[in-house]
C-alpha positions in Angstrom: 38.1 128.5 139.4 40.1 126.3 137.0 42.6 123.9 138.3 46.2 124.1 137.1 45.8 121.4 134.4 42.7 123.0 132.8 44.2 126.4 133.0 47.4 125.2 131.3 45.4 123.6 128.5 43.2 126.6 128.1 46.1 128.9 127.8 47.8 126.5 125.3 44.7 126.6 123.1 44.6 130.4 123.2 48.2 130.6 122.0 47.2 128.7 118.8 43.9 130.5 118.3 45.2 134.0 118.9 48.7 133.4 117.4 50.1 135.6 120.2 53.4 133.8 120.6 55.4 130.8 119.6 54.5 127.6 121.6 57.3 127.2 124.1 59.0 130.5 123.4 58.9 133.4 125.9 55.3 132.7 127.1 55.8 134.5 130.4 56.4 133.4 134.0 52.7 133.3 135.1 52.1 130.3 132.9 55.2 128.3 133.7 53.2 125.6 135.4 53.2 121.8 135.6 52.1 120.2 132.4 48.6 118.8 132.6 48.1 115.1 133.3 45.1 113.0 132.2 42.8 111.7 134.8 40.8 109.3 132.6 40.8 105.6 133.5 42.8 103.9 130.8 41.1 100.6 131.4 37.8 102.2 130.1 39.4 103.2 126.8 39.8 101.0 123.7 43.3 101.1 122.5 44.1 101.1 118.8 46.0 98.4 117.1 49.8 98.7 117.3 50.0 99.6 113.6 47.7 102.6 113.9 49.1 106.1 113.1 48.6 109.1 115.3 46.3 111.9 114.0 48.3 115.0 114.8 45.4 117.4 114.8 43.9 115.9 117.9 45.0 114.8 121.4 45.7 111.1 121.6 43.1 109.1 123.6 43.9 108.2 127.2 45.6 104.9 128.0 48.8 105.4 126.0 52.3 105.7 127.4 55.9 105.2 126.7 56.7 101.5 126.1 59.5 101.8 128.7 59.7 104.6 131.3 61.8 107.7 130.7 63.8 108.1 133.9 66.2 111.0 134.5 68.2 108.6 136.7 69.1 106.8 133.5 70.7 109.8 131.8 74.4 109.4 131.2 75.8 112.9 131.7 79.3 111.7 130.6 78.2 110.1 127.3 79.9 112.8 125.1 81.2 116.4 125.3 77.7 117.9 124.9 76.2 115.8 127.7 79.2 116.7 129.9 78.5 120.4 129.5 74.8 119.9 130.1 75.6 117.8 133.1 77.6 120.6 134.6 74.7 123.0 134.3 72.3 120.4 135.8 74.6 119.9 138.8 75.8 123.4 139.5 73.0 125.6 138.2 71.3 127.5 141.1 70.2 130.7 139.3 68.3 129.4 136.3 66.2 131.8 134.2 64.6 132.0 130.7 66.1 135.1 129.1 66.5 136.4 125.5 69.9 137.8 126.6 72.5 135.2 127.5 74.1 135.8 130.9 76.2 133.0 132.3 78.5 133.0 135.4 79.6 129.4 136.0 81.3 130.3 139.3 78.0 131.5 140.7 75.8 128.9 139.0 74.0 131.5 136.9 72.6 130.4 133.6 70.2 132.8 131.9 69.3 132.1 128.3 66.6 131.2 125.9 66.5 127.9 123.9 68.8 129.1 121.1 71.1 131.0 123.4 71.5 127.9 125.6 72.2 125.8 122.5 74.9 128.1 121.2 76.5 128.4 124.6 76.7 124.7 125.1 78.0 124.0 121.6 80.7 126.6 121.9 82.0 124.7 124.9 81.5 121.1 123.6 81.5 121.3 119.8 82.9 124.7 118.6 83.1 123.7 115.0 79.4 122.9 115.0 78.7 126.2 116.8 80.6 128.1 114.3 78.9 126.4 111.4 75.4 127.2 112.8 76.3 130.9 113.0 78.0 131.0 109.6 77.2 134.2 107.7 74.5 135.2 110.1 74.5 138.9 111.4 73.5 137.6 114.8 73.6 134.5 116.9 71.6 131.5 115.4 68.0 131.2 116.3 65.9 128.0 116.5 64.9 128.1 112.8 68.6 128.6 111.8 69.5 125.4 113.6 66.7 123.5 111.9 67.7 124.7 108.5 71.4 124.2 109.1 71.0 120.7 110.4 68.6 119.8 107.5 71.5 120.7 105.1 74.0 118.5 106.8 74.9 115.1 105.3 73.6 112.0 107.0 76.3 109.6 105.9 79.2 111.4 107.5 79.9 114.6 109.5 80.6 117.9 107.7 81.4 121.2 109.4 80.8 119.6 112.8 77.3 118.3 112.0 75.8 115.0 111.0 72.1 114.9 110.2 70.2 112.0 111.9 67.5 110.9 109.5 65.5 108.4 111.7 64.4 109.4 115.1 65.2 105.9 116.3 68.9 106.6 115.6 68.9 109.7 117.8 71.0 109.6 121.0 71.7 111.8 124.0 73.5 115.0 123.1 71.8 115.3 119.7 70.2 118.6 118.8 66.5 118.7 117.8 65.2 121.9 116.2 62.0 122.9 114.5 60.6 125.8 112.6 57.5 127.6 114.1 54.4 125.9 112.7 52.5 128.0 110.2 49.4 127.9 112.3 51.1 130.1 114.9 51.7 133.8 114.2 54.7 135.0 116.2 58.0 136.8 116.0 59.7 133.7 117.4 61.2 131.3 114.9 60.7 127.8 116.6 62.4 125.8 119.2 65.7 124.0 119.8 66.7 121.4 122.4 69.1 118.6 123.3 68.0 115.0 123.5 68.5 113.5 127.0 67.5 109.9 126.5 66.9 107.6 123.5 63.4 108.0 122.1 60.7 105.6 123.3 57.8 104.4 121.2 54.3 105.2 122.4 52.2 102.0 123.0 49.6 101.4 120.4 51.1 103.6 117.7 53.7 102.9 114.9 54.7 106.5 114.4 54.6 108.2 117.9 57.5 108.5 120.3 58.1 110.2 123.6 61.4 112.0 124.0 63.1 113.4 127.1 64.7 116.7 126.2 67.0 119.3 127.8 66.2 122.9 126.9 65.5 126.4 128.1 61.9 127.5 128.2 59.2 129.3 130.2 56.4 126.9 129.2 56.7 123.5 130.7 56.7 120.2 128.9 55.2 117.0 130.4 56.9 115.7 133.5 59.0 118.9 133.7 61.7 119.6 136.2 61.0 123.3 136.2 58.4 123.5 139.0 59.9 126.7 140.6 61.8 128.4 137.8 62.1 129.0 134.1 65.1 128.4 131.9 67.3 125.3 131.9 65.5 122.0 132.7 64.1 118.7 131.4 60.8 117.7 130.0 59.1 115.2 127.8 57.8 115.9 124.3 55.9 113.9 121.7 57.3 113.3 118.2 55.4 111.9 115.3 57.5 110.4 112.5 57.1 109.5 108.8 56.5 105.8 108.8 58.5 105.4 105.6 61.7 107.3 106.7 61.4 107.5 110.4 62.1 111.2 110.2 60.1 113.4 112.7 57.3 115.4 111.1 55.3 116.8 114.0 55.9 117.6 117.7 53.7 117.7 120.8 54.9 120.2 123.4 53.4 118.5 126.4 53.8 114.9 125.3 50.5 113.0 125.1 48.6 115.7 126.9 47.6 117.7 123.8 47.8 117.7 120.0 50.9 117.7 117.8 51.9 120.3 115.3 53.3 119.5 111.8 56.3 121.5 110.8 59.9 121.2 109.6 61.9 119.3 112.2 65.6 118.3 112.1 67.9 116.2 114.3 71.6 116.8 114.2 74.7 115.3 115.9 77.3 117.9 116.8 80.5 115.9 116.5 83.3 118.5 117.1 
């Protein structure tokens, strides 16, 4: 019998090899398990020099971690309108579920949505101009790839239509939206993933281009250090982001932090300002 960690990694690998679905999008309840943790002794591993870059095709060697801890107790749920809405869900949500159809009843603490449904619902409450811009000329609600492309077109020097693009990951702050397009290696009807940043990104020790980021999203496949141990949908988890060393812009993501490889794709970070 495989333990939870090995089974999670095996299933994650099969996703990529078979192209059966998008990583982190509607993978099904049976696999919503705790993200695997390494058991290797970090003292027995040789760490690379701090200037070394991360190879995205392979899992980082054991012994690396966030330069400073990512603690949910440090999240400021009142930092801005977006974080206030997310904080209400975190506090009052009792019926949380990943669902392609958005069903929300705040009086009963019911929040059913997928990643893009959650993003649109939160933005309509906290930044309606940005929500409207994301849906502009679309025959349906915006999906993850729509957010990635819309944010990529936003100016970085000043807000426009409710959005300001954040070029460097180090400039990202809580409440910002991060979205990416499904990597070409994965064949799926899903378009990518979208989430909110919960804490400022923290550099990974030993690398000049790798960061761990605490995110808030809706998913059925857990990230590393995930809060969704008994449900799918709304929750928090930690992902890995690899950046371009010249611009600081994210160029690859790791769904389970440092526990597995990263995927190169189009990634955009945007600040919904109104």
